[in-house]
TORDRENFI-902699 format. One record per residue (C-alpha): residue in one letter; chain; residue number from 1; x, y, z. Coordinates in steps of 0.1 Angstrom, whole numbers. Layout:
+----+----+-----+-------+-------+-------+
: aa : ch :   i :    xx :    yy :    zz :
+----+----+-----+-------+-------+-------+
:  a :  A : NUM :     X :     Y :     Z :
...
+----+----+-----+-------+-------+-------+
! end
This chain:
+----+----+-----+-------+-------+-------+
: aa : ch :   i :    xx :    yy :    zz :
+----+----+-----+-------+-------+-------+
:  m :  A :   1 :   224 :   -76 :    52 :
:  a :  A :   2 :   196 :   -86 :    75 :
:  n :  A :   3 :   195 :   -52 :    93 :
:  l :  A :   4 :   194 :   -34 :    59 :
:  l :  A :   5 :   164 :   -55 :    48 :
:  r :  A :   6 :   148 :   -51 :    82 :
:  g :  A :   7 :   149 :   -13 :    78 :
:  e :  A :   8 :   134 :   -16 :    43 :
:  v :  A :   9 :   106 :   -38 :    56 :
:  i :  A :  10 :    98 :   -14 :    84 :
:  k :  A :  11 :    98 :    16 :    60 :
:  l :  A :  12 :    75 :    -3 :    36 :
:  y :  A :  13 :    51 :   -11 :    65 :
:  k :  A :  14 :    50 :    25 :    75 :
:  n :  A :  15 :    44 :    37 :    40 :
:  l :  A :  16 :    16 :    12 :    35 :
:  l :  A :  17 :     1 :    21 :    68 :
:  y :  A :  18 :     1 :    58 :    59 :
:  l :  A :  19 :   -15 :    52 :    25 :
:  g :  A :  20 :   -41 :    29 :    41 :
:  r :  A :  21 :   -57 :    59 :    59 :
:  e :  A :  22 :   -76 :    68 :    27 :
:  y :  A :  23 :   -86 :    32 :    17 :
:  p :  A :  24 :  -122 :    30 :     4 :
:  k :  A :  25 :  -132 :     2 :    28 :
:  g :  A :  26 :  -118 :    20 :    58 :
:  a :  A :  27 :   -85 :    24 :    76 :
:  s :  A :  28 :   -92 :    -3 :   101 :
:  y :  A :  29 :   -99 :   -29 :    73 :
:  f :  A :  30 :   -67 :   -20 :    56 :
:  k :  A :  31 :   -47 :   -21 :    88 :
:  d :  A :  32 :   -59 :   -55 :    97 :
:  r :  A :  33 :   -52 :   -69 :    62 :
:  l :  A :  34 :   -17 :   -53 :    62 :
:  k :  A :  35 :    -8 :   -67 :    96 :
:  t :  A :  36 :   -20 :  -102 :    85 :
:  a :  A :  37 :     1 :  -100 :    54 :
:  f :  A :  38 :    32 :   -89 :    72 :
:  m :  A :  39 :    27 :  -115 :   101 :
:  k :  A :  40 :    24 :  -143 :    75 :
:  n :  A :  41 :    59 :  -136 :    62 :
:  r :  A :  42 :    76 :  -126 :    95 :
:  d :  A :  43 :    96 :  -158 :    97 :
:  e :  A :  44 :   111 :  -154 :    63 :
:  t :  A :  45 :   150 :  -155 :    64 :
:  d :  A :  46 :   160 :  -158 :    28 :
:  p :  A :  47 :   173 :  -124 :    16 :
:  e :  A :  48 :   161 :  -130 :   -20 :
:  k :  A :  49 :   126 :  -140 :    -9 :
:  i :  A :  50 :   125 :  -109 :    13 :
:  k :  A :  51 :   135 :   -87 :   -16 :
:  q :  A :  52 :   108 :  -102 :   -37 :
:  l :  A :  53 :    82 :   -95 :   -10 :
:  i :  A :  54 :    95 :   -59 :    -7 :
:  a :  A :  55 :    91 :   -55 :   -45 :
:  r :  A :  56 :    56 :   -68 :   -42 :
:  g :  A :  57 :    49 :   -43 :   -15 :
:  q :  A :  58 :    62 :   -15 :   -37 :
:  f :  A :  59 :    39 :   -26 :   -64 :
:  v :  A :  60 :    10 :   -24 :   -39 :
:  i :  A :  61 :    20 :    11 :   -31 :
:  k :  A :  62 :    19 :    21 :   -67 :
:  e :  A :  63 :   -15 :     5 :   -72 :
:  l :  A :  64 :   -29 :    24 :   -41 :
:  e :  A :  65 :   -15 :    57 :   -54 :
:  a :  A :  66 :   -31 :    50 :   -88 :
:  l :  A :  67 :   -64 :    42 :   -70 :
:  y :  A :  68 :   -63 :    75 :   -51 :
:  y :  A :  69 :   -54 :    96 :   -81 :
:  l :  A :  70 :   -82 :    80 :  -100 :
:  r :  A :  71 :  -106 :    88 :   -72 :
:  k :  A :  72 :   -94 :   125 :   -71 :
:  y :  A :  73 :   -97 :   127 :  -109 :
:  r :  A :  74 :  -133 :   115 :  -108 :
:  a :  A :  75 :  -142 :   139 :   -80 :
:  m :  A :  76 :  -127 :   168 :  -100 :
:  k :  A :  77 :  -144 :   157 :  -132 :
:  r :  A :  78 :  -178 :   156 :  -114 :
:  r :  A :  79 :  -172 :   191 :  -100 :
:  y :  A :  80 :  -163 :   208 :  -132 :
:  y :  A :  81 :  -183 :   190 :  -159 :
:  d :  A :  82 :  -220 :   186 :  -161 :
:  s :  A :  83 :  -233 :   151 :  -162 :
:  d :  A :  84 :  -259 :   163 :  -188 :
:  e :  A :  85 :  -233 :   163 :  -216 :
+----+----+-----+-------+-------+-------+
! end
């Protein structure tokens, strides 16, 4: 059980690290905050608590994706529509 959750946590960390490259405040800012968040919970051993933390991480991934899609949408809108209208 612990090895399965360990793999999920590592996968979550890698996904967040990948998504953090495009963070508006910079990749280094995001990386520092991400490392701090994971190090804060590194001693957690309760499987249910770990699952809750993984679920929270998945929520953060969805929020980051929404942020990036919104930014892309705004850039496309600025390109194709005049601001005079």
